[in-house]
C-alpha positions in Angstrom: 0.2 -0.3 -0.3 1.1 3.6 -1.0 2.2 5.4 2.2 -0.6 7.9 3.0 -1.1 10.9 4.8 -3.9 10.9 7.9 -4.3 13.6 9.9 -6.9 15.5 12.3 -7.4 18.5 13.8 -9.9 20.8 15.8 -10.3 24.4 14.8 -12.6 26.9 17.8 -15.3 28.6 14.8 -17.0 30.9 14.4 -20.4 30.5 12.2 -20.8 32.7 9.8 -24.3 32.5 9.3 -24.7 35.1 6.3 -21.8 34.2 4.6 -19.2 31.3 4.0 -19.7 29.0 7.2 -22.0 22.2 8.9 -21.0 17.2 8.0 -19.8 18.6 4.5 -16.9 16.2 2.4 -14.9 17.0 -0.6 -12.6 15.5 -2.3 -10.8 14.5 -5.5 -8.9 12.2 -7.8 -5.5 12.6 -10.3 -7.0 10.3 -13.3 -4.2 11.8 -15.5 -2.4 15.1 -13.2 -0.4 13.1 -10.6 0.9 16.5 -9.1 -1.8 19.4 -9.2 -3.5 18.2 -5.9 -2.9 17.8 -2.2 -3.5 18.4 1.2 -3.5 22.5 0.7 -6.4 21.6 -2.2 -8.5 19.4 0.3 -8.5 22.5 3.2 -9.4 24.6 0.2 -12.1 22.8 -0.8 -13.6 21.5 2.6 -13.4 25.2 5.3 -15.9 26.7 3.1 -18.5 23.4 3.7 -17.0 24.1 7.3 -20.7 25.2 9.1 -22.3 21.6 7.9 -19.0 19.9 10.1 -18.1 22.4 12.5 -17.3 19.2 15.4 -14.2 18.2 13.6 -12.0 18.2 10.3 -10.4 15.0 8.7 -7.9 14.8 5.8 -6.6 11.6 4.2 -4.3 12.0 0.8 -3.8 8.9 -1.0 -1.1 9.2 -4.2 -4.4 9.6 -6.7 -6.9 10.6 -4.6 -7.2 12.6 -1.1 -10.5 13.1 1.0 -12.2 15.8 3.6 -14.4 16.0 5.9 -15.9 18.3 8.6 -18.0 16.6 10.6 -21.2 17.1 12.3 -20.7 14.8 15.2 -24.4 12.8 16.1 -23.4 8.8 16.6 -20.1 8.1 17.9 -19.7 11.7 19.5 -15.7 10.2 20.4 -14.9 7.3 17.8 -16.4 8.5 14.6 -14.3 11.1 13.4 -12.9 10.5 9.7 -11.3 9.4 7.1 -12.0 5.8 8.5 -9.8 3.1 6.7 -10.8 -0.7 6.9 -9.1 -3.4 8.7 -5.9 -3.2 6.3 -6.3 -0.3 5.8 -6.6 0.0 1.1 -10.0 1.5 1.9 -10.9 5.1 2.8 -14.7 6.4 3.4 -15.6 9.8 4.1 -19.9 10.3 4.8 -22.3 12.8 4.5 -26.1 11.5 6.4 -27.0 8.5 8.4 -27.0 5.3 8.2 -30.7 4.0 10.4 -30.1 0.6 10.4 -26.6 0.8 11.1 -26.9 -1.2 14.6 -28.7 -4.6 12.1 -25.8 -4.2 9.9 -23.0 -4.1 12.4 -24.2 -7.0 13.7 -24.2 -8.7 10.9 -20.4 -8.1 10.0 -19.4 -8.7 12.9 -20.5 -12.5 12.9 -18.7 -12.3 9.1 -14.8 -11.1 10.8 -15.1 -8.0 10.7 -12.7 -6.0 12.8 -14.5 -2.7 14.1 -12.6 0.0 15.4 -15.5 2.8 15.8 -19.0 2.7 16.6 -20.0 4.5 13.6 -22.2 4.0 11.1 -19.9 5.2 9.0 -17.7 2.3 9.5 -20.3 0.0 9.3 -20.5 0.9 5.3 -17.2 0.6 4.9 -17.0 -2.9 5.9 -20.0 -4.0 3.9 -18.5 -2.0 1.0 -15.6 -4.7 1.7 -18.0 -7.8 1.8 -20.9 -6.5 -1.1 -18.7 -3.6 -3.2 -20.7 -1.8 -5.0 -24.9 -3.7 -3.7 -23.9 -2.9 -0.5 -25.8 0.7 -1.1 -29.4 -2.1 -1.5 -28.9 -2.7 2.2 -28.3 0.7 3.2 -31.4 2.8 5.1 -30.5 6.2 5.4 -29.9 9.5 3.9 -26.2 9.7 2.8 -23.4 10.6 0.3 -20.8 8.4 0.0 -17.2 8.6 -1.2 -14.6 5.6 -1.0 -11.5 5.2 -2.5 -9.7 2.4 -3.1 -6.0 2.5 -2.2 -4.7 -0.9 -4.1 -7.5 -0.7 -6.7 -6.9 3.3 -7.4 -10.3 3.5 -8.0 -13.1 6.3 -5.8 -16.1 4.9 -5.1 -19.4 7.9 -4.2 -23.2 7.0 -4.0 -26.2 9.0 -3.1 -29.1 8.3 -1.4 -32.2 7.0 -2.6 -34.5 9.9 -2.4 -31.8 12.5 -2.7 -31.9 14.0 0.8 -28.1 14.0 0.6 -26.8 16.3 -1.9 -23.2 15.1 -4.0 -21.7 17.5 -6.9 -18.6 17.3 -9.0 -17.3 17.9 -12.3 -13.5 17.6 -14.5 -11.2 20.1 -14.6 -7.7 19.8 -16.2 -7.2 15.6 -15.3 -8.3 16.2 -11.9 -12.2 14.5 -10.6 -13.1 17.1 -7.7 -16.3 16.3 -5.8 -18.1 17.9 -2.5 -21.4 18.4 -1.0 -21.4 22.2 -2.2 -20.2 24.0 -5.1 -18.9 26.2 -3.2 -15.9 23.6 -2.1 -15.1 23.0 -5.7 -14.6 26.1 -7.4 -12.6 26.5 -4.1 -10.2 24.1 -5.3 -8.4 24.8 -8.1 -8.4 29.0 -9.1 -8.9 28.5 -12.8 -12.1 26.2 -12.5 -14.2 27.9 -14.5 -17.1 29.4 -12.9 -20.0 30.2 -15.7 -24.0 30.7 -15.2 -25.7 28.1 -16.7 -28.5 29.9 -19.4 -30.0 26.5 -20.2 -30.5 25.9 -16.8 -31.8 29.4 -15.9 -34.5 29.2 -18.4 -35.2 25.7 -16.4 -35.7 27.2 -13.1 -37.6 29.8 -14.2 -40.0 26.9 -15.8 -39.8 23.8 -13.4 -38.6 25.4 -10.5 -35.3 23.3 -10.6 -32.5 22.7 -12.7 -33.8 18.9 -14.2 -31.6 15.9 -14.2 -28.4 15.8 -13.2 -27.1 19.7 -14.2 -26.8 22.6 -11.9 -27.0 26.3 -12.3 -23.2 26.5 -12.8 -21.8 25.4 -16.1 -19.8 21.6 -16.1 -21.4 21.0 -12.5 -23.2 18.1 -11.9 -24.8 16.1 -9.0 -24.7 12.7 -8.5 -28.5 12.0 -9.3 -30.5 10.0 -6.4 -30.3 6.4 -6.5 -27.1 6.9 -8.1 -23.6 5.8 -7.9 -20.4 6.2 -9.8 -16.8 5.1 -10.5 -13.8 7.2 -10.8 -10.8 4.9 -12.2 -7.2 5.8 -13.7 -8.9 5.6 -17.2 -11.6 8.1 -16.8 -15.3 9.0 -15.0 -17.7 5.9 -15.7 -21.2 6.7 -16.4 -23.4 7.4 -13.1 -25.9 3.8 -12.5 -28.9 3.8 -11.1 -29.4 1.3 -8.3 -32.7 1.8 -6.9 -35.7 3.8 -8.9 -38.9 5.1 -7.0 -41.4 1.8 -7.6 -44.9 3.4 -8.5 -46.8 0.1 -9.4 -50.3 0.4 -7.3 -51.4 -3.5 -6.3 -54.2 -5.1 -8.4 -57.5 -3.8 -7.5 -59.6 -5.2 -5.2 -56.9 -7.1 -3.5 -56.4 -5.2 0.3 -59.2 -3.3 2.1 -57.9 0.7 3.0 -58.0 -0.4 6.4 -55.3 -2.7 5.7 -53.2 -0.1 3.4 -53.9 2.2 6.6 -52.7 -0.6 9.5 -49.1 -1.1 7.9 -48.8 2.6 6.9 -49.0 3.3 10.4 -46.5 0.0 11.6 -44.0 1.3 8.4 -43.8 4.5 9.7 -44.2 3.8 14.1 -40.4 1.6 12.6 -39.7 4.2 10.2 -39.4 7.3 13.5 -38.4 4.8 15.7 -34.9 4.4 14.0 -34.4 7.4 13.2 -34.5 8.5 16.4 -30.9 6.6 17.1 -27.9 9.4 18.1 -26.4 10.3 21.0 -27.7 13.8 20.9 -31.3 14.4 21.6 -33.4 14.2 18.0 -36.4 17.6 18.4 -39.1 17.6 15.2 -40.8 20.3 13.4 -44.0 20.5 13.5 -46.1 23.2 10.5 -49.9 22.8 12.1 -50.8 20.2 9.1 -51.1 16.4 9.2 -47.6 15.3 7.9 -45.6 17.1 10.8 -48.2 16.2 13.2 -48.2 12.3 12.7 -44.8 11.5 12.9 -44.5 14.1 15.8 -47.9 12.5 17.8 -46.4 8.9 16.4 -43.1 9.8 18.7 -45.1 11.3 21.9 -47.7 7.6 20.9 -44.8 4.8 20.4 -41.4 5.8 21.8 -40.3 7.5 25.2 -38.0 10.1 23.4 -38.4 13.4 25.0 -40.7 15.4 22.8 -38.8 18.9 22.2 -40.9 20.9 18.6 -40.4 24.0 16.5 -42.1 25.5 14.5 -42.1 29.1 12.2 -45.2 31.5 12.5 -45.5 34.8 10.3 -46.7 38.1 11.6 -48.8 38.5 7.8 -51.4 36.1 8.7 -52.3 34.7 5.7 -49.2 32.7 5.9 -49.6 32.2 9.7 -50.5 28.3 11.5 -50.1 28.8 14.8 -53.8 28.5 16.0 -53.1 24.9 14.4 -49.2 24.4 15.9 -50.9 25.5 19.6 -53.7 23.3 19.6 -50.4 20.0 18.7 -48.7 20.9 21.2 -51.6 21.8 23.6 -53.1 17.7 22.3 -49.0 16.3 23.1 -47.9 18.1 26.2 -44.5 19.3 23.7 -41.9 21.8 24.6 -42.7 23.5 21.8 -40.4 26.7 20.5 -41.8 29.0 18.8 -39.8 32.1 15.9 -41.7 34.8 14.2 -41.0 35.7 11.0 -41.8 39.0 9.6 -41.0 40.9 6.4 -37.8 42.1 7.7 -36.7 39.2 9.0 -37.1 37.7 5.3 -35.0 41.0 3.5 -32.7 40.8 5.8 -31.7 37.0 5.4 -32.4 36.6 2.1 -29.0 37.4 0.5 -26.9 34.7 3.0 -30.1 31.9 2.5 -29.3 32.1 -1.7 -25.5 31.4 -0.8 -25.9 28.7 2.1 -28.3 27.5 -1.5 -26.1 27.9 -3.7 -28.6 28.2 -6.8 -32.2 31.0 -7.9 -35.1 29.8 -6.3 -38.8 32.2 -7.5 -40.0 32.4 -3.7 -39.3 32.7 -0.2 -40.5 30.3 1.2 -37.0 28.6 2.0 -35.7 31.6 4.1 -38.0 31.5 7.3 -36.5 27.4 7.4 -33.1 29.0 7.5 -34.1 31.0 10.5 -36.3 27.9 11.8 -33.1 26.1 11.9 -31.1 28.6 13.7 -33.5 28.2 16.5 -33.4 24.6 17.1 -29.1 25.4 16.5 -29.8 28.1 19.6 -32.4 25.2 21.9 -29.0 23.5 20.9 -30.2 20.2 18.7 -28.7 19.0 16.0 -31.4 16.7 14.5 -35.2 17.0 13.7 -37.4 14.4 12.4 -40.0 16.9 9.6 -42.6 15.7 7.7 -41.5 16.2 4.3 -42.1 13.9 1.4 -45.6 12.9 2.7 -47.7 14.6 0.5 -45.3 13.7 -3.2 -45.6 9.5 -2.3 -49.8 9.1 -0.3 -51.2 12.0 -2.8 -51.2 15.3 -1.2 -50.9 18.6 -3.5 -53.5 20.2 -5.2 -51.4 19.6 -8.2 -52.9 15.7 -8.3 -56.4 16.9 -7.7 -56.2 19.4 -10.7 -54.8 16.4 -12.9 -57.8 13.9 -11.8 -60.1 17.0 -12.7 -59.0 18.2 -15.7 -59.0 13.4 -16.2 -62.3 13.5 -15.2 -63.4 16.8 -17.7 -61.4 15.1 -20.2 -63.0 11.8 -20.2 -66.9 13.8 -19.6 -67.3 17.0 -21.3 -70.4 17.0 -20.9 -70.9 16.5 -17.0 -72.9 18.6 -14.3 -70.4 17.9 -12.3 -66.9 20.5 -13.4 -67.9 23.5 -12.0 -68.9 22.2 -8.8 -65.8 19.9 -8.9 -63.2 23.3 -9.8 -65.2 25.4 -6.9 -64.1 22.3 -4.6 -60.5 22.5 -5.7 -60.3 26.4 -5.2 -63.2 27.2 -2.9 -63.0 31.3 -4.0 -63.7 31.0 -7.6 -66.9 32.2 -8.7 -67.5 31.0 -12.2 -70.7 30.7 -14.1 -70.8 27.6 -15.7 -70.2 29.4 -18.9 -67.4 30.5 -18.1 -66.2 27.2 -16.6 -64.5 25.9 -19.5 -63.0 28.4 -20.6 -60.9 29.0 -17.7 -60.5 25.5 -17.4 -59.0 25.5 -20.8 -57.5 27.8 -20.6 -55.8 27.0 -16.6 -54.8 24.0 -16.9 -55.2 22.7 -20.9 -58.3 20.5 -19.7 -58.8 19.2 -23.3 -55.4 17.7 -23.4 -54.1 14.4 -23.9 -54.2 12.6 -20.2 -51.6 9.9 -22.5 -49.0 13.2 -22.3 -46.3 11.9 -19.8 -46.6 15.3 -18.4 -50.4 15.8 -18.3 -50.3 17.1 -14.4 -47.3 19.3 -14.6 -47.8 21.4 -18.0 -50.2 24.2 -16.4 -47.7 25.0 -14.0 -44.9 24.5 -16.0 -46.8 26.6 -18.6 -47.7 28.9 -15.6 -44.1 30.0 -14.7 -43.1 29.7 -18.3 -45.4 33.8 -18.0 -41.9 34.8 -16.1 -39.5 34.0 -19.6 -40.5 38.0 -20.5 -37.5 38.5 -18.3 -34.9 36.4 -19.4 -32.4 38.6 -21.5 -32.3 36.7 -25.1 -29.3 34.8 -24.4 -30.9 32.9 -21.9 -34.4 33.2 -24.4 -31.8 31.7 -27.0 -30.1 28.9 -24.5 -34.0 27.8 -23.5 -35.5 26.7 -26.1 -36.9 22.6 -26.1 -36.6 22.5 -22.6 -39.2 19.2 -21.5 -36.7 17.5 -23.9 -34.5 17.8 -20.6 -36.9 14.9 -19.3 -36.8 12.4 -22.1 -34.2 10.9 -19.0 -37.6 9.8 -16.8 -39.5 8.6 -20.2 -38.9 4.6 -19.6 -40.4 5.0 -15.8 -43.5 7.6 -16.8 -44.3 5.2 -19.7 -46.0 2.6 -18.4 -47.7 4.7 -14.7 -50.9 6.0 -15.3 -50.9 10.1 -14.9 -52.0 9.8 -11.4 -48.7 8.2 -10.3 -47.0 9.8 -13.5 -47.7 13.0 -11.7 -46.6 12.1 -8.6 -43.5 10.6 -10.3 -42.5 13.5 -12.1 -42.9 15.8 -8.9 -40.2 13.0 -6.4 -37.7 13.8 -9.3 -37.7 16.9 -10.1 -39.2 19.7 -7.5 -39.1 17.1 -4.8 -35.4 16.3 -5.3 -33.8 19.4 -6.6 -35.9 22.2 -5.0 -37.4 20.7 -1.5 -35.3 18.6 -0.4 -32.0 20.7 -1.3 -32.8 24.8 -1.4 -35.6 24.2 1.3 -34.7 20.6 2.9 -30.8 19.8 3.3 -29.4 23.4 2.2 -31.7 25.4 4.7 -31.4 22.5 7.8 -27.2 22.8 7.8 -26.5 26.3 7.5 -27.4 25.9 10.9 -25.6 22.9 11.7 -28.7 20.9 12.0 -30.1 17.4 10.5 -33.1 16.8 9.0 -35.2 13.1 9.4 -37.7 12.1 7.2 -39.6 9.0 8.4 -42.3 9.9 5.1 -38.7 9.4 2.6 -37.8 5.7 4.5 -37.3 4.0 1.3 -40.1 0.8 2.7 -42.3 3.6 3.2 -41.8 5.1 -0.4 -42.2 1.8 -1.9 -45.2 1.2 0.1 -46.7 4.2 -0.8 -46.1 2.6 -4.8 -48.4 0.0 -4.1 -51.0 2.2 -2.8 -53.7 2.1 -5.7 -54.7 5.7 -7.0 -58.7 5.5 -5.8 -57.1 4.9 -2.0 -54.6 7.1 -2.0 -57.0 10.5 -3.6 -60.1 9.1 -2.3 -62.7 11.7 -4.6 -60.4 15.1 -3.4 -59.3 13.9 0.0 -55.9 14.3 -0.9 -53.7 11.3 1.4 -56.6 9.1 2.6 -54.9 6.3 3.5 -52.4 8.5 5.5 -55.9 10.3 6.9 -56.9 6.8 8.5 -54.2 5.8 9.5 -54.0 8.7 11.9 -56.9 9.7 12.8 -57.0 7.9 16.3 -53.6 10.0 17.4 -54.5 13.3 16.1 -56.9 15.7 16.5 -60.2 15.8 13.8 -59.7 19.1 12.9 -56.2 18.6 11.5 -56.7 15.3 10.2 -59.4 17.3 8.7 -58.4 20.6 7.6 -58.2 21.3 4.0 -53.8 21.0 3.1 -52.9 25.0 2.9 -49.2 24.6 1.3 -46.2 26.0 2.8 -45.7 29.6 1.5 -44.0 32.7 2.8 -44.4 36.7 1.3 -42.4 37.0 -2.1 -42.9 40.6 -3.4 -44.1 42.1 0.3 -41.2 40.5 2.2 -38.9 43.5 0.6 -41.6 46.4 -0.6 -44.4 46.7 2.1 -41.5 47.7 4.9 -38.5 49.2 4.4 -36.6 47.8 1.6 -33.5 46.7 1.9 -30.6 48.5 0.5 -28.9 45.6 -1.1 -31.7 46.1 -3.5 -29.8 48.8 -5.6 -27.1 47.4 -6.2 -28.5 43.3 -7.3 -30.8 45.3 -9.6 -29.1 48.2 -11.0 -28.7 48.5 -14.7 -24.7 48.1 -14.7 -24.9 44.7 -12.6 -27.5 43.5 -14.4 -26.1 44.2 -17.9 -22.6 42.8 -17.3 -24.4 39.6 -15.8 -26.5 39.6 -19.4 -29.2 37.2 -17.5 -31.8 39.1 -17.7 -33.4 42.7 -19.7 -33.0 45.4 -17.2 -35.6 47.5 -18.6 -37.9 45.2 -17.9 -36.7 44.6 -14.1 -37.1 48.0 -14.1 -40.8 47.6 -14.7 -40.9 45.5 -12.5 -40.0 47.5 -9.9 -41.0 50.4 -10.2 -44.7 47.8 -10.2 -43.0 46.5 -7.1 -43.0 49.9 -5.4 -46.2 50.7 -5.6 -47.0 48.3 -3.5 -50.0 47.0 -5.6 -50.7 43.8 -5.0 -49.1 41.0 -7.7 -49.9 38.0 -9.4 -48.0 34.6 -9.1 -46.2 35.9 -11.9 -44.4 39.0 -10.3 -43.6 36.8 -7.3 -41.8 34.2 -9.1 -39.9 36.3 -11.6 -39.0 39.2 -8.3 -37.3 36.1 -6.2 -35.8 34.9 -9.1 -34.4 37.5 -11.0 -33.1 38.8 -7.2 -31.7 35.4 -6.4 -30.1 34.7 -9.3 -28.0 38.5 -8.8 -27.1 37.3 -6.3 -25.5 33.2 -7.1 -24.0 36.1 -9.8 -22.5 38.0 -8.2 -21.4 35.6 -5.1 -20.3 32.9 -6.8 -18.7 33.9 -10.2 -18.3 37.8 -10.2 -17.1 37.7 -6.6 -16.3 34.8 -5.4 -13.4 34.1 -2.5 -12.5 31.0 -2.6 -10.4 30.3 0.7 -7.3 31.0 1.5 
């Protein structure tokens, strides 16, 4: 084995929540240039993500590969330092995330003669990889990004969890392969690494809310897709391979009753919650007042001995506020509850820092309150929280699924007298005469579209969001043609599904993986060194949800019907039956309802807009004028304003004035 260098050090860190300041991994593999990278490269890469892991740093420098780790210690506080080697020190691992079934896997590996030097889940992965190679991924129940260097074969193995909870980016430059939890680490690896906004991906974000597939907003920087692994060897970068995909294979009608599905879902969720409470630190829970987080919190209360500390965000703008429901659940479960009230000013002040953590343009301010919520968790000295994320996607909770169902009914029953009533049930605030209904439905929902269209459910949303394209520069528009072709990689998975399951699959693969779990999830929690855990995204729960027949998931227009039945005896009736309120935050009003933040004049100045070349300055100027009049703005203007401002911040902070670690 070539002589390797391994060292760890401890350093007090002043976490700068508005700047670079969390468990992060970074590293390189030298494909054909063996002198370019060293320990300094690793230090430059890992320091920008120290907010992900402020407890410890560790490095490995080998002949062809280097590994760096910033640790947020949650399991085996004293002995789980990374990188970790196997028995003969030929395999080295760094890892971001948690493996929730590690005690069971460890017991099996001990029986097979593996020798452990730590109690950590990280070492379990390493010995499992020794035992099974890439097949080890099938045994892991967790949320993870993994890098393993084989010093004997001179290879690098990367893998990402099934749903995409933990991020993993990579690029190839001048004979070297670089990877990291965040893009800022990759940009810090080498001063010559090109930094450019990808105009095609910017168009995708201004259409689908997030990049499509493996691309990122930065040209040349890719993400390893959820449920995929890849290898890098001295012969080059091997094509990523899929080891798991979301299975939507509903059971045959009549195979099981609603009650049977509800009972099994509850048992699976109890175990998903139980193993996610495994930690050597206290575990809290987010409590939004909606069905999903209330269900998770109630399972903790009723089926575990975990002390119940909960956290929630409320809004000074009552349109977005759910504090009444949160307080109802707090009283019902008797939790030690903590709230933060989020104002317009709070959102405006935190916005630039949030974008720096998200590293991508966003179209809504919704991540900001979650950034402030994780700060509250951190201030209470908690590192881990359970959340209800994922239930809407896998169990059929979103209005987009209802819309698709109504549109399919309209398409199949063009003369039904029930059509206006269905629309009114979905949007009770609309008052349309039956005569106007058909035209409204056609314009708004493409109600006469072909239900065999693979993207049937999502086209109305994409059409609405595309209204923001009037602000994109001609160069971006030119690069952003035929955007839906970017979804072709999902064609084989989609074609065998009905329109409802297609909608769920698309929502999981696009918006959830590339926006909700990223910009709203990992990035906002880890910004304050807080780890979110997601019982609804346990792969056993996801696989089971994929077998529930569509007519049980959404019975008539009753969303998440099976979940409601599974939880109805451990939640207040009002919480089970309340109409879903989508999580949102004030957009334009956050910046203009009160004092306008000073940074707007800089980020949206004609000179910086011209320099970035992403938007039409005149159009942006007119939008600003409208915003300053404080008149009510529509969806298009709200999305456009937040999208333009966040894009300009990404350009200024990550391209124009990016400051790599010294």
